[in-house]
N, C-alpha and C positions, 0 to 999 in steps of 0.2 A: 921655780914657778910659784906664784901666790897660792896659798891654800894648803901647802904641804905640811906646814908646821903650825896649823891653827885648828882648834877644836870647833865642833858644831855650834856650840853656844856663842863662841867668839865671832864666828862667821856672821851670825844674825845681829849680834851687838854692833859690830863695826859696820855692817851693811846698813843699819838704821841710824848710825851716828850723824849722818847728814840731816836727819830730822831734828836732832838736838840743836844743831846750829841754826836751822830754820826757826825753831821755837825761841831760841835765845835772842836772835836778832829781831824777831817779831815782838817779843815782850820787853826787851831792855829799853826801847825807845820811850815806852810809856812812863817810866820813872825818870829817865834822863831828861825828858822834855820839861819837867818841873824846874830844872836847874840850868838847862841850856839857855833858856830865855833870859837868865840873869847875865850871861856872858855875851850872847848873840841875840839881839832883838828879833822877835818873831811876831808877826800878825797872825790872825786866825787862818788866813790863806797860806802863809809861808810855813806855819806849824803843820798844816795838813800836807804841804808839799814835802817837808822833811820826812814825815811818816810815809807818805804815798810814793815817794821817789824810789824807795826800795821795791815797790810793787811794779813800777814801770820797768825797772831792770828785770824783775821776775818774768814779765811778759816776754821779753826777748830771750831770757835764759831758758824758760820752759819751751819756747817755740823752737829754738835751735838745738837744745840738748837731746830731745827725743830722736830725731834723725841721726845725730852724731853718735848716739849710743848704739843705734842699730848698725852703723857702719864700723865704728872703732871698738865697740864693746863697752859694757857697763862699768867695768873696773877702771879702765883708763880715764874715762870721763869723770868718775868720782875723784880721782887724783887731781885733775885739773880744777874741779869745783872747790876742793880744799884750798888750793893756792889762791883762788879768787876770793874766798872767804877771808884769808889772811890779809890780802891787799886792802880789801874793803874795811876791815876792822881797824887797821893802822891808819888809813885815811881819815876815818871818823875820829879816832883818838887824838889826832893832831890838827883837826880842822880849825882854822882861824876865823872862818866866816860862814854865812849861810850857804853860799855857793859850794864851798868845799864839803859841807855837811850833806848837801843834796848829791854831790858827786860820789861821796863815800857810800851813801845809801843806795845809789844806782848800781855801784860795783857789787855791794852785798846782794842786791836784788838779782843780779845775773846768777850768782851762786845759789840763792834761794830757789829761783825758778828751775835751775838744773836739778837741784836735790828733790824738788816736788815731782819732777818728771821721772827721775832715774831710780830713787830709793824704793818706791813701791814696786816698780817693775823688777828690780833685782831681788827683793825679798820674796815676791810672788813666784818668780821663776826658780829660786833656790829651795823653796819650801815644798815638802810632800803634800799631796792633796788633802789628807785627813787633818793636817794641822796648818793648812795654808792661811786660814782666817786668823788664828792666834799669832802666827809668826809674822804675817803681813801687818798686823796691828801694832807691831813693835815700832813702826814708823810714827804712828800717832802717839804712842807712849813716849818716844824720844822727843817729839815736839812738845808734849806737856812738861816733860822734865826740863827741857830747855827753857820753856816759859817760866817755870818755877825757879830755876837757877838764876834767870835774869832778875826776877823779883827779889830774890834773896841778896843778890849782888847790889841791886838798887837800894835795898834797905840798909845794907852794910855801909854803903858810901853816902847815904842820905844826909847824915849830920855834917859831913865834910863837903857836901854838894859837889862831889867828885864825879861828874858825869863822864869825863874822859876815860876814867878807869872803868866805868860801867860798860861803855861801848867797846873799849879796847880789849877787855878780857875775853872777848870772843876768839882771840888768837889762840888761846889754850886748847879748846876742843878742836879747832881747825888743824892744829899741829898733830893732835892725836889721830885725827882722821887721815891726814896726809901720810903719816907713818904706817898706820894700821892697814891702809888699802894695799900696801906693798905685800901684805901677807894674806890678802883675801883672794879666793878663787873667782874665776870668771863664771858668769851664768851658763849652766849646761845647755840651755836652749840656744843661746848665742853661739856657743862652741860647736854644737851639732851643725848649725847652719853655716858657720864661717871657718871652722877648723876641721874637726873629725868626730866620728861617733866615739872613738876611743877616748878622746879628750873629755867629751861630755860625760861618759860613763865614770871616768876617774873622779870628777867633781860630784856626781850624783851619789857615789859611794860614801861621801862624807855626811850625807843627810838622809839617805833612803836605804831600805832593805833591798837585797838583791832581786827579789821577785817583783818589786815595784819598778825597779830600773828597766827591766825588759819590757814591761807593759808601756811605760811612758816613752821609751825610746821608739817603740813600734808606732805609737800614736803620733809622735813628733815627725817621724819619717813620712808617714802617710799624709799629714798636714802639709809638710814641705813639698811633697810630690804634686799636690793639687793647687799649691799656692803660686802666685805670681810675684813680681818684684814688689818691694815696699811701696813704691809710688802707685803702682797699679792696684794694690790691695787697698791703699788709702782712698783712692777715688772710685773704688768699685761700688756698684749699687747695693750689694748685700751688706757692706760695712757702713754705708752712709747713715742709715737710721740709728745704728748703735753709736756711731761717733757723735751724732747730735744728742742722743740720750746721755752719753758720758760727759759731754761739755755742759749740758744743762744741769746734771747732777753736781758737777764741780762748782758751777756758778751758784747754785742754790746754797751749797754749804757755806759759802763766803758771805752772801748777802742776807743770810738768815739772822745775822746779828752778832755772831761770835767775835768777829774782829773789832767791832765797836767796843766790846768789853775788854778784849786783850790789849788793844792800843791805848784806850782812853780811860780804863778803870781808875787809875790814880786821880786823873783830872775830875772824873765823875764824883769820886768820893770826896775830893778836896772841895768841890763846889757844893757838895751836900752838907758840908759843915765840919768835916774831919780835917785835922792838920795835915801838912805834907807828909811827915814821917808816918803818922797813923794811916793815911791814905795808902801809902806804899805797903805798910804792914797788912792792911786789908786785902791787898792784891796777893800778898804771900799766902794768906788763907785760901783765897780762891784758887791760886796755883796749886796748892797742896791738895785741895779737893779734886782738882782736874787730874792730877797724877793718880791718886788713889782710885778714883772711879774708872779711869782708863785701864788700870791693872785688873780691876774686876771685869771690865768689858772683855779684855783679852782672854780671861779664864773661861768665858761663856761664848766666845765668838763662833766657835765651831759646833755649838750645841743648839743655837737658836737661829732661825732663818734670818737672813740679812734684812729683808723687807719688813719683817715684823719688828725688828729693833728700830728701824728708821721711823716707822709709824708711831711707836711708843715715844721716841724722842721728839717727833713733831708735836704731838699732843702736849707733852710736858713743857717744851720750850715756849709754845704759844701761850699756854696757861700762865707761865712765869712772867712773860712780858705783859700780858693783860692785867695781871694782879699788880705788877710794879707800876704800870702807867696809871691805873686807877688810884693807887695809894699816893703817888706823887701829886696827882691832880687834887686830891682831897686834903692831904697833910702838908705837902710842900717839901722842898729840899733843905730848908734852912735849919730845921730842928735836929737835935740828936736822935730822936726817935725816927724821923724821916731818913736820916743817914743810915741807920742800922737796918731799916726796912729795905733800903736799896741794896745793902750788902747781902741780906738774906735772899732777896729775889734774884740777884745776879748769881748767887751761889747755886740756887735751884736750877737756873738756866744752864749753868756750867755742868751740873750733875747730869742733866738729861742729854746735853750735847756730848759730853765725854763718854757716856755710856753707849751712844748710838751713832750720831752723824759724824763725830770726830774720827773714830777708828774705822767705821764701816766704809766710808768713802775710799780710804787708802787701800782697803782690802778689795773692793769691788772694781775700781777703775782698771787695773791691769787684768782682772778676770774677764772683763767685757771684751777685750780686744784680742785679735789673732796674733800668733807668734811672729809672723813675718813682719808685722808693722806695730808690734806692741809698744816699743819705745817711742816711735813717732806719734802714734795715736794717743798714748798716755801724755806725751808732751803737749799735744793740741788741747787735751782736756785740762792739763795743768795751766795752759795759757788762759783758758776761760776762767779757771780758778783765780789766777793772778789779776785778771781784769775785774772780777767781782771784789776781790780784796782791795784793789786800788780805788774802786768807786766808794766803798765804805770808808776807807781811811781818809780820802780827800774830802768827802762831802759830809761826813758825820759831824765834825765841829761846826761847819757852816749851817747845817740843818738845825742843830740844837740851838744855835744862836738866833735863827730866824723863827723857828716853830716852837721851841721848847722841847726838852728831852722826853717828856711823856708822850708827845705826839710822834716823835721819831720811833720810840719803842712800839707804838701802835702800827707804824708802817712795817717794822720788822715782824710783828705778829701776823699781819696780812700776808707777808712773803712766806711765813711759816705755813699758813693754810694752803697757799699755792704749791709749796713744796710737798705737802702731804698728798695733794691730788696727783701731783707728778709721780710720786713713788708708787701709789696704788695703781695708776693707770699705765705707766710706761716702763718702769724699771723691772728687769727680769730677775729671777732668783738664781743665785750661783752657788749656794752652799752645797758641799758634798760631791762636787763634780770636778773632774780634771779640767785643766785649761783647754785641752784639745777637745774634750766632749762639749764644752761651752761653745767653742768655735764652730764645731760641726753643726750644732743646733742652729746657730745664727745663720749659717749658710743654707741649711734646709728650710728655715723659716722664710727667708727671703725668696728662695726658689718657689716655695709653695704659694707665697703671696703673688708672685708673677704669674703662676699658673692660673690663679683664681681671677685675675684681672680680665 
């Protein structure tokens, strides 16, 4: 059985590896686009289509993977996701035309959507309460490492313009994930509901102290006793407001501007006056900052309230966008000074995002939802996230062409202000409480609201 010959650290590393693949496939296209256009002609629309087709696939992948993981288990689904990643990467590497590129990105998207729905759930359910924030943040760390790895690969192959190698090397971590998942344990909460208490206890012994196991098992049994089927929980009145909040939270994270930077940073730098290779090197710097700040965020994730981190991030990101838009307006993009001002402002944006909104979303989403429907509900929120990412990827190049990049950054700043209001007014605090305690409060809050009507 998976998990018998694997250590605690390796469980969380392999559990988060799907995030690395998500990050790699999200970031690699930014550099590959500079050279794909030399082999396969692309317009502004088809360029956006190649980028965003992955996100169309992600919509379907995230929508279907949540319910499937609740039915068949997190571990089995991760194995299937790794196979889909391999097929997608090989399709891209050998693509002869734009249609095959789009097909490969759609296949990759199915796996990306699945990983965004399943990886956070698996990490959250495997982690003990006191370190759930840090361990769940590993998903975001892996995403940032994947993005950085894609930038380094892009830079390594830039002189050769070998974009097929750039996209094809995603096969390597996919194979590691496919093999590693064979040694991973299943989620204890899924085992308790679908197998037995004894099976759940065996897995919990890998990551928890004996006293913690008894308490969590009792809470899970109690929640199971009062819970209905997955479908009935999903459509219940007490969960509906939380599901809307989770979807809005995921959507805001994507439309706040981060994906415009990840997907199009080399293009932005190139248009600002940097050469192609220098533009890719600039993104390597941004990717490195992203990883370093995410590591720091993991260290403090269980020491500072989630909402406080999000508010800090909102203020910093909005400020970075406003400064950047103002400087582009006055200095312009053509000069060397303007180019490096763009690099500095984008780096500041990444710092605030990586410290707050990047990891906190992946920590909080599975925390918000009940055990009986956690996979399905997180999948629905991941679907909203994929839709937001799709909108940015498809329309960012078109908007910058029509409006100018500085005005697009002002739109992102306005979205950041709306996200700040959302966090303050609607998002609950989850730090320091077990998943079952959070679920019980959600039920009580809705019951109290009904009583007061």
